[in-house]
NUTORDO-341697 format. One record per residue: y negated, x, z of N, C-alpha, C in turn. Coordinates in steps of 0.05 Angstrom, whole numbers, plus 5000, padded with zeros to 4 digits. Atoms other than C-alpha are relative to their C-alpha. Layout:
! NUTORDO-341697
YXZYXZYXZ/...
END
This chain:
! NUTORDO-341697
498049914980523754954664499650295009/500349724994521755674662498350045025/501749974977516355564714501549965026/498550064976521455304764501650235011/498649774990524955974768498550165020/501649854981519156244808499749855027/500150154975519655694861502550055017/497649954984524255924918501049755013/498750204985529255464950499749724988/500250265013528054894901500950024971/499250045028531654704837500349714995/499750295006531554024803503049925002/497250104996537753614821501149904973/498750105025542753354770498849744992/501250265007539852654773497350034988/502649955012532952924760500250094971/499749905028535353294698501049784982/498950215017539252694673497849804993/502150205005533452204681497750124984/502249875016528452714653500850034971/499149975028532752774590500149744985/499950265014532352034574497949994978/502050015022528951894507497749815007/502450154994521951614510498949884974/501250155023518951094463497449875010/502550144994511850824462500249714989/500050285009509950114444500449974970/499550015029510250284370502750114993/497349905004517450534379500150284988/500049725009515751264365500750175024/499149824980518851834403497650165012/502149854986514452174456501450205018/498949794982515352784500500149885029/499650094972517252724574498450175020/501749854982511653144604498649805019/501150184980509052824668496950014999/502950025002501852604652499449715008/500450284992500651974694497549874991/502650125009493451884670500049944970/500050045028495451874597501149724993/499150265008496051194563502650024984/497549965015501551464517502450025019/497849974981505751664577500549745014/499650264987504550994610501449804982/498550185019507050644547503050055002/497149944998513751004553501249875025/499050134976514450744624500149704997/500050295005512650044602502449924983/497750065017518050064548502650015016/497649994983523250284599500149775019/500050234982521049734647500749744985/499450245015521549224592502949954995/497150045003529049334587501049805021/499150194980529848954652499049724993/500950275009525648384623501949894979/498050085020530448364564502649915013/497650084985536348344612499649745014/500650264987532947774649500249774981/499850215021532347374585502949954993/497150045006539747494570501349855022/498950154977541547264640499349715000/500950285001537446634632501549854978/498550135021540846484566502949955007/497250044991547746584596500249775019/499950224980546246124655499449744986/500750255014543045614608502349904984/497750095016549145604563502249885018/498050124982553745474623499149735010/501050264991549244924648500349784978/499650195022549344594579502949934997/497150055002556844664577500949805021/499250184979557644314644498849724996/501250265003552743764628501249854977/498950145024555643604559502949935004/497250054996562843654580500749835024/499450144975562143284645501049724995/499150285006562942584615502850004989/497349995011569042784575502050075021/498249934978572143104636500549765018/499750234983570742474675502049804989/498250185013574342034624502950095002/497349894998580342494622501049995028/499250014971580342524697500949735008/499250274992580541774704502749924988/497450065012586341714654502350145015/497949854985590142254691500449885027/499750134974588741904757501849754998/498350255003591741254730502950074996/497249925004597941614706501250105026/499049904975598541954773500649775019/499650234983597941284808502649854992/497650145009603340974764502550155007/497749844993607841554778500350055030/500049974971606441504853499750295008/500649724993603742204855497550035016/502449994983597442034894497550024984/502750005012590042074880499250294994/501249745004585942654854500150094971/500149895026585143104794502750094991/497549905010590643344749500450295008/499549724992593944014761498450204983/501549825017590544334701497150015008/502850014992583744104723499650135027/500249884973585044314795500050304998/500049715003586845004772497450114989/502549915011580445064732497850005021/502050014979576144834790500550225021/499349794982579745314836499150274990/500849755013578445884787497050035002/503049994999570945714784499150065028/500849954972570545704860500550285008/499549724993573846374866498250194985/502149835013569046664814497550005016/502450014984563346424857500350185025/499549834976566446754918500050294993/500049725008567647404880497250104994/502849925006560347404856498550045026/501349974974557947294928500950265013/499149754989562347874950498750244987/501449785014559448324896497150025009/502849994991552448124919499850125028/500049884974554248314991500350304998/499749715004556548994967497450124990/502649915010550049074929497950025022/501950004977546148894992500550255018/499449764985549749445030498950254987/501149775015547949944975497050005002/502950014998540749704978499050095027/500949904973540149815053500250305002/499749705000542850525045497850134983/502049895017538150664987497249985012/502650044987532150385024499650205023/500149804978533750835084499650284989/500349735012534551455039497250044989/502749985011527951315004498050035022/501949984977524451225071500250275013/499749734989527351885097498650204982/501349815018524852245035496949985002/502950034997517851955042499050105027/500849904974517752125116499950315000/500149715002519452855100497650094984/502349945017514152855046497449985016/502550034984508652585092499850195023/500049804978510753045149499150274990/500749745012510153655103497050004993/502850025007503353415078498250025025/501549994975500853315149500050285012/499849724990503354005169498250184984/501849845017499754315109497149945006/502850074994493453925126499250125027/500549884974493954185198499450304997/500549715005494454905172497350044987/502649975014488454805126497749955020/502150064980484454495183499750245020/500149764983486355095227498550234987/501449795015483955575173497049945000/502950075000477355205168498850045028/501149974973476555205244499650305007/500249724994477855955249497650124984/502349905015472856105193497449915012/502550104989467555665223499450135027/500549874974468555955293499250294997/500749725004468356665267497150034990/502849995011461956535227498049925021/501850094979458756165285499650225021/500349784981460356745333498450234990/501549785011457557265286497049924997/502850105001451256845275498750015028/501149994973450456785350499450285009/500549724993451057535359497650114985/502349905016445857655304497449895012/502550134990440757155331499550065029/500349964971441957325405499950295008/499949734988444257995434499250224981/500849795019443358415371497050014996/502950005002436158195364498750115025/501149884975434858365438500450305001/499549715000438159045429498150144980/501949885018433659185369497250035013/502649984986427559035411500050215021/499849794979430059495467500150284988/499649735012431860065419497850064980/502149955019425160055383499150295001/500949734997423360745410502150214993/497949815005430061065393501249934972/499250065028431461105318503150014997/497150005004438961305322501349745011/498850254989440560715368499149754984/500950225015436260255327501549974973/498550005025439860465263502849895004/497350114994446660315295499949705004/500350294995444259635318499649854974/500450135026441759465249502450014982/497549995015448159695218502049795010/498350224989451859215265499149734988/501050255012447258655240500849984971/499350015029448358845167502949954996/497250045003455858885175500849725008/499450284992455958215212499349804978/500850185023452157885155501950034977/498149965022456958205106502649855005/497650154993462957905143499649704996/500750295004459457225143500149934970/499950065029458557275068502850004989/497249995009465857475057501649765008/498550234990468656925100499049744988/501150245012464056405069501149964972/499050025027467056565001502949904999/497350104999474056355025499849695002/500650285002473655635002502649834999/497550155001481055435006500149775019/499750204980480855065071497949784997/502250195001474054735062500249824975/499750175024475854484992502549835001/497450145000482554205013500349805023/499850194978481353825078497549835001/502250195000476853245094497950085021/502149914982471053625126497349884994/502650115008465553265089498150204989/501649795010463053915060500250034970/499849935029461454114989500950284997/499249735006463454744954497750194999/502449835002456355014954499050075028/500949924973456155235027498350254998/501949785001450555715041501350265009/498949744992451756445052500050045030/500149974971449656415124502149835014/498050174988454855875136498949795018/501350194981449955415171501049724996/499250285005452754795137502949955008/497250044993459854905162500349855026/499650174977462054375211502750085013/497449934988467454605261501849765002/498050214997473854205262501850075023/498049974979478754095318502649904989/497650105012485554075285501949875020/498250164984490453565312502850054989/497349965011497953715306501049754986/499250235016501253265254501849815016/498350184984506152995306498449825019/501650164981500352725348498449794986/501750195015495452415299499350134974/500849895026493952495225497049984997/502850025005487152565195499249724993/501050275005482751965184500049954970/499950085028483751595119497249954990/502650065011477551585075499749714994/500550285006474250915064500449944971/499650045029474551004989502949984993/497250035008480950774957500650184976/499649825023480051264899501050275009/499049744993483451934897497650195004/502349834995478652434929500150254982/500249765017476253034889498550215016/497349925007478753544907502249865017/497850134987485653344931500250075030/499849954971486753265006502849925009/497350074990493753305037499949795022/500250204979491452895097499649724988/500450265013488952335052502549904987/497650085014495252345011502249915020/497950074980499752325073499549725012/500650264988496151735104500349774979/499650205020496051355038502949944994/497150045005503451475026501349865023/498850134977505151265097499549704999/500650285001501550605089501549864978/498550125022504550465021503049995005/497249994994511450665045500849785020/499450214981511150185103500249734986/499950255015509649605056502450004981/497749995018515049835007502649965015/497650034984520349895061500349725010/499950274990518549225091500749804977/499550185023518648885022502950014992/497149985007525649145007501749885022/498550124979528148945075500049694998/500150295003525648235064501649904976/498450085024528748214994503050015006/497249974993535348465021500949775019/499350224982535247945077500149744985/499950255016533647395027502749984985/497550005014539647594985502449955019/497850044981544147635046500149715010/500050284991541946945071501149824978/499150165022543146645002503150024997/497149965003550146944998501549875022/498550114978552246735067499949695000/500250295001549746015059501549894976/498350095023553145964991502949985009/497250014990559746145024500349765019/499850234982558245635079500049734985/500150245015556545105028502749954985/497450035013563045234990502249925020/497950064980567145205054499649715011/500550274989563744565080499849794978/500350185022563144255011497449835003/502650134996555744105025498450034975/501549995025552243924961497050085004/502949954995545143934991499550305006/500449714993546144645018500350174975/499749845025548644904951497649964981/502450045016542744584916497750175009/502249834989537844934963500650294994/499349725005541545594955499850074970/500449955029541445514879497150064993/502949955005533845474880499350285010/500549734990533646104923501450214984/498649805017538746444878498450054974/501849965023534046324819497850205007/502149824992528446664858501150295004/498849734996533047244878500650134973/499449895026535147324805497550124987/502549895011527947414782499150245015/500949774984526347884839501850244995/498249785005532548304825499450144973/500649875025530948414752497250125000/502749884998523548524768499950265015/499949754985525049044821501450224984/498749795016529749394773498150124979/501949895019524149464722498150195014/501749824985519549774774501450255008/498449764991525050234800500650184976/499549835024526750464729497650174993/502549855007519550664714499550215021/500649804979518851004782502050234999/497949795001525451384776499450204976/500549835023523651644706497550175005/502549854995516551844726500550215021/499449804979519152184789501750234989/498449785012524352574749498350184982/501849845016518852804701498350195018/501549834982514753064760501750215013/498349824985520553374797501350214982/498949805018522953744735498350254999/501849775000516854194737497449935015/502450094985511954024794497850204998/502149805001508254684789498149964976/501750045023505854534719498049775004/501850234996503053864739497850075020/502049924980499554154801497950194988/501949805012496454734762498249884979/501650115022494154294705498449755009/501450234990491553714747497250075010/502749954991484053694757499649935029/500350084972484953364825500850235018/499249784983488253994851498350254996/501349745005484654564817496949974997/502950025002477554274818498650145023/501249864978476254564887501150275006/498649754995481055144885500750124973/499449875026482155654830503049994995/497250005007488655674792501550235011/498749774988490156364819500849955029/499350064973489956114890502249805001/497850195001494255514873502650134992/497649875009499255944836501250185022/499149824978499556424896501549835021/498750164979501355864945502449844989/497850155011505955484898502550184995/497749825006510256084878500750185023/499749824977509256554937502050224994/498349785009512457134900499150265014/500649754988512957814932498450194981/501449835020510258124868497149924997/502750095002503857724874498450085025/501849934978498057974916498349765008/501750224991493957494958497350014987/502750005012487457284923497950055021/501949954979484057374990500450285012/499449744988486858075002497550185001/502349835000480558434981497849915019/502050114981475957975021500850065029/499149954973480258045083499950305007/500149714995480658805075497250095006/502849934996473158865069499049895027/500850114975472158405128501150165024/498849844979477058815170498650265004/501549754999473459455153497349965013/502650054988466759155170500249955030/499750044971469258915238500750265014/499349744987472259605252497550175002/502549854998465559925235498149905021/501650124978461959435281501050105027/498849914975466759625336499450295005/500749724997465460365323497150045008/502849984992457960285327499549905029/500450104972458459875391501150205020/498949804981462960405423498150245002/501949784999457860945404497649925017/502250094983452260535435500849985029/499150024972456460415497500150275013/499849734989457461165506497250135004/502449845001450461415490497549845008/502550144996445260855495499649895027/500450134974446660545562498850185021/501249814981444761175600497050004998/502949995004437861145569498749725002/501150275000437060395563502049825016/498150164984440860055621499649704996/500550295004437559385605501549894976/498550095023441559365540502949955005/497250044993448159325577500949714997/499350285001448158575582500349914971/499850085028446758465508502350144986/497849855012451859005489502749875007/497550124991457258675531500449734986/499850255014455758005498500950044971/499249955027456358305429503050094999/497249914999463058645448501849765005/498350244995465757985475500249834976/499950165024463857615412501750144979/498449855020466958175370503049985006/497250034993473558135409501149734993/499250275008473857385399500249984970/500050015030472157475325502550144989/497649865010477757985316502549845005/497750174995482757515349500249784980/500050215020480656955303500750114972/499549895026480957415244503050064996/497249955003488157625257501649744996/498750265005490256895262499449894972/500750095027486456745198501750154979/498349855020490257305161502849884999/497350115000496857005184500149734987/500050275012494956295163499650014970/500549985029492456515095502350114985/497649915014499256815080501349764987/498950235016502956395028502549885012/497350094991509456315067499849735014/500150254985507155755113499449764981/500750225018503855315060502149964978/497950035020509255465009502549865012/497850144987514555235059499549705002/500750294999510854575068500249884972/499950105028510454504992502949964992/497250025007517954634984501349765015/498950224984519654145040499149734989/500950265012515353605008501549944974/498550045025518853714941502949915006/497350084993525653664974500149715010/500050284990523853025010499649804977/500650195022520952704947502150004978/498349985023525652964894503050005006/497250024992532252974933500549735013/499450254986532352414984498649774987/501450225013526951994951501249924974/498750065025530252044883502749875004/497450134995537051884910499749725011/500450274990534451284948499149814979/500850185021531051004887502349944980/497750055017537451084846501949795013/498450204986541350694899498749734999/501450255002535950164899500249884972/499750105028536450114823502849894996/497350105002544050034829500249735015/500050254986542949494881498849774984/501450215016538049114837501849914977/498350075023542849144777502449835009/497750154991548948914816499349735011/500850264989545248364853499249814977/500850175022542348114787502549894985/497550095013549348084756501449795018/498750184981552047744819498749735000/501450255000546647214820500349854973/499450135025547747084746502749865000/497350124998555146964759500049765019/500150224981553446534819498849754988/501350235012548746094780501749874978/498250115020553946014725502349855012/497650114989559645834772499449775020/500550214981556245384823500249724989/499650275011555744774777502949924998/497250075001563244814766501249965027/499050044973564444884840499349735012/500850264991560544244853502049784992/498250215011565543854811502549965018/497750024982571044004862499449855025/500750144976567143654916500249704995/499850295003568942914925497349875007/502550144995562942444921500349815024/500050184977561041974977501549744994/498650255007563741364939503150054999/497249945000570441704928501250035028/499149974972570941895001500249725013/500050274988569241175020502449844990/497750155011574540884973502650105011/497549894989579841364997500549915029/499750084972578441195069500749715002/499450285000578640445054502949954992/497350055010585140485015502150095019/498049904983588540885068500149865027/500150114973586240545132499549705001/500850284998583839835114501649824981/498450175018589039595063502149855016/498150144983592739035099502849994989/497350015012598439015048501550255005/498649744997599939735052500950045029/499349974971599839725128502349815007/497950204994604239085129502750104989/497549915012609339385082501150245015/499149774985609540035121501349915026/498850104974610839645186502749874995/497450135006616339245151502250214997/498049795004619839875129500850135026/499549874974619140165198501949835017/498350184984622339545230502949994989/497450005012628139555180501750235009/498549764991630040245203500450015030/499650014971630140025276501949775006/498150224997636639595285499849875028/500150124973635539495359497749825005/502450184997628939125347500649734988/
END
């Protein structure tokens, strides 16, 4: 936690601290630490143990549902016999057909339990939609920050390559022509060669700034030559227009690339969001049709919804296991992200730890690791400008043919100085650190909150579907069978004796007939 005090505008949330404090056990039931090391098998075992809790809950749910099914199957015959005796007593007492009052109250209770479970499931679905939206917002903020950082790094690479290319052009073109023209004048020749030497020195200094080229997908290695001939210019595209191209390899590139990470996360987030939407819609359809089946007393509809409820039960407990592991792993990362970034070989293989620490912390007490290089480059460009001004004042009167070459060198120098000032601004830690903090906020605030809501949804929906599967068999018993409906209709409409007696009574009460 001590490292997080150096990160401005970010502190781990309460939920991150609570989930990070959960005890960890490996497969051998031994306590382990909660340091985020995703590549470690010991750390992965702790996540598997936490995920297995949902599997245990699934087994308990299955046992509960199975016990209710056995109860209904075994007691159904006994209830039928008691129901027939009670029906005979009701018929003798002229109380009509149907179940007894005690049995009717039990069936009514079971039906209302099913309705309450469906209502709970609908509440869980609402929580799930909100959590899915929150998680999507967090991932969108994360990918936007990564794309902005990738755009900054691509801009740095472009400025370095343009500056080096311009200085190389001045060395190979106008400076070489000026040396040939000033062959007979030693002072002018010395100034021209000093300009060449200083330009080569600036090229060497800028070539040693490897932050941008080691962090974006330029296709370059870290062993770029001193002359900078292997540097390929990039045209940065704003993140709101188009992201960088996703590499064909599915493995994590070495070194880490923000553009690759943003595109990979966007693709995975689209699939995750769509999967949860489909799961939520499935639960909603099952709940609505269960209510419709109870209202219409449609056995075939409830049988179909029971099958889908079994599927939803398995999906709910399975998603809860995945969400539990994800929430705990995310809390471990968000508790101290700097430590993971500094210790990960994917991040520091192309960039030194000093450079990473400078951009992650961005403390005023820290000096830029590029400060010395930039200062030396600025002095070299100023000296080149001084030599060119001296040649402009003194050499053109004696060598008028050198004016064209001198003007070309001055134009390249002005363009180089403009690129250099932009490069100094982009290499400052504030821009990249802001993108880093924004990505942490999106992932550890909105993303964490969304995952917690999704975990609550999975838990409530699993409980609701367990109650639904336990209560639906009892609700079926309240539905009259086709034979009972047929007998009731025959007894009421086709019994000639009953109709004759009713007509007789009616005629007795009519004296004028």
